[in-house]
C-alpha positions in Angstrom: -3.4 8.8 -3.5 -6.0 11.2 -1.6 -7.2 9.6 1.4 -10.7 9.9 0.8 -10.3 8.3 -2.4 -8.5 5.6 -1.1 -11.7 5.0 1.6 -13.9 4.9 -1.2 -11.6 2.7 -3.3 -11.6 0.5 -0.7 -15.0 0.6 0.0 -15.7 -0.5 -3.6 -13.1 -3.7 -3.0 -16.0 -4.7 -0.5 -18.7 -3.8 -2.6 -17.3 -6.2 -5.9 -16.5 -9.1 -3.2 -19.8 -9.2 -1.4 -21.5 -9.3 -5.3 -18.9 -11.9 -5.8 -20.0 -14.1 -2.8 -23.6 -13.4 -3.8 -23.3 -14.7 -7.4 -21.5 -17.5 -6.5 -24.6 -18.1 -3.7 -26.7 -17.7 -6.5 -25.1 -20.2 -8.6 -25.3 -22.7 -5.8 -28.9 -22.3 -5.7 -29.6 -22.6 -9.4 -27.1 -25.5 -9.4 -29.1 -27.2 -6.7 -32.4 -26.6 -8.2 -31.1 -28.2 -11.7 -31.0 -24.9 -13.8 -27.4 -25.6 -15.1 -27.3 -22.9 -17.5 -28.5 -20.1 -14.8 -25.8 -21.6 -12.6 -23.1 -21.2 -15.1 -24.4 -17.8 -15.7 -24.2 -16.7 -11.9 -20.2 -18.9 -11.6 -19.0 -16.7 -14.8 -20.7 -13.4 -12.6 -19.0 -14.4 -9.6 -15.7 -14.7 -11.0 -15.7 -11.3 -13.1 -17.0 -9.4 -9.9 -13.7 -11.1 -8.1 -11.9 -9.8 -11.1 -13.0 -6.7 -10.5 -12.0 -6.8 -7.0 -8.4 -7.6 -7.7 -7.9 -5.1 -10.5 -8.9 -2.6 -7.7 -6.6 -4.0 -5.0 -3.8 -3.7 -7.6 -4.8 0.1 -8.2 -4.6 1.2 -5.1 -1.5 -0.4 -4.1 0.2 0.4 -7.0 -0.6 4.3 -6.4 1.1 3.8 -3.2 -2.3 3.3 -1.4 -2.9 0.6 1.1 -6.0 -1.9 -0.5 -7.9 -3.5 2.4 -9.6 -6.9 1.9 -12.6 -7.5 3.5 -14.2 -9.9 5.7 -17.3 -11.4 3.6 -20.6 -11.5 4.9 -22.9 -14.5 4.2 -24.5 -14.1 1.2 -28.4 -14.8 0.9 -28.7 -18.5 -0.3 -32.4 -19.0 -0.6 -34.8 -17.7 -3.5 -38.5 -18.4 -4.3 -38.4 -18.1 -7.8 -36.0 -17.2 -11.0 -37.8 -14.1 -11.1 -36.5 -13.2 -7.5 -33.0 -14.4 -8.5 -33.0 -12.0 -11.7 -34.3 -9.1 -9.8 -31.8 -9.4 -6.8 -29.3 -9.5 -9.5 -30.5 -6.3 -11.2 -30.8 -4.7 -7.6 -27.1 -5.7 -6.9 -25.8 -4.4 -10.3 -27.8 -1.1 -9.8 -26.4 -0.4 -6.1 -22.7 -1.0 -7.4 -23.1 1.5 -10.2 -24.6 3.9 -7.7 -21.4 3.3 -5.7 -18.9 3.8 -8.7 -21.1 7.0 -9.4 -20.1 8.2 -6.1 -16.5 7.7 -6.6 -16.5 9.2 -9.8 -18.3 12.5 -8.5 -15.7 12.7 -5.6 -12.7 12.1 -7.9 -14.4 15.3 -9.8 -14.8 17.2 -6.7 -11.1 16.2 -5.1 -9.6 16.6 -9.3 -8.1 13.2 -9.0 -8.2 12.6 -12.7 -6.0 9.6 -12.5 -8.6 7.5 -10.5 -11.4 9.3 -12.2 -9.7 7.7 -15.5 -9.2 4.4 -14.2 -13.2 3.9 -12.8 -14.2 4.9 -16.3 -13.7 1.3 -17.1 -16.0 0.2 -14.4 -18.6 2.8 -15.4 -18.5 1.0 -19.4 -18.9 -2.4 -17.2 -21.7 -1.5 -15.1 -23.4 -0.5 -18.3 -23.1 -3.7 -19.8 -24.3 -5.6 -16.4 -27.4 -3.7 -16.0 -28.3 -4.1 -19.7 -27.9 -7.9 -19.2 -30.0 -8.1 -15.8 -32.9 -5.9 -17.3 -32.8 -8.0 -20.6 -32.7 -11.4 -18.5 -35.3 -9.9 -16.2 -37.7 -8.8 -19.3 -37.3 -12.6 -21.0 -38.3 -14.0 -17.6 -41.2 -11.6 -17.4 -42.7 -12.7 -20.6 -42.3 -16.4 -19.7 -43.8 -16.0 -16.4 -44.5 -19.3 -14.4 -44.3 -21.4 -17.7 -42.1 -24.3 -16.8 -41.1 -25.0 -20.0 -40.1 -21.5 -20.5 -37.9 -21.7 -17.7 -36.3 -24.8 -19.3 -35.5 -23.0 -22.8 -34.3 -19.9 -20.5 -31.9 -21.9 -18.5 -31.1 -23.5 -22.1 -30.6 -20.1 -23.6 -28.7 -18.3 -20.8 -26.2 -21.0 -21.2 -25.6 -20.4 -24.8 -25.4 -16.7 -24.1 -22.4 -17.4 -21.5 -20.8 -19.4 -23.9 -20.8 -16.6 -26.8 -19.7 -14.0 -23.9 -16.9 -15.8 -23.2 -15.6 -16.4 -26.8 -16.2 -12.5 -27.6 
């Protein structure tokens, strides 16, 4: 494995780890506030990011590289609103997309087509994750500060999570 690419992949491991921890903290915040559907959504997002991290670790090691398990920094735990929570979700996903795109760029530049092909799965995942984040933020913008709207949003996101895990 090309050393520069291995370094970038290990950095990506840390970004996935950070996202997993952040979404776990977001789930915890929602749980404490009584938003069960939103909590379940973020618990699932946290697990999904952990799976992404493990997939990268295994890939690095299978390619005769050395995966580095990152220290986890303490994630943000407090939010002022559901809007801020989901804005943070979108910002996190956009950041991860930017980092994945950088790995892809370097793969092409260094002609590491095997890693480039592997990373295409992450590109597709990020397209989906950003679309979900934007869609949910759009719904929250429509709802505004309406408490009954927040209740319905929480209920609907739980139903969405159920459909996502089935399909």
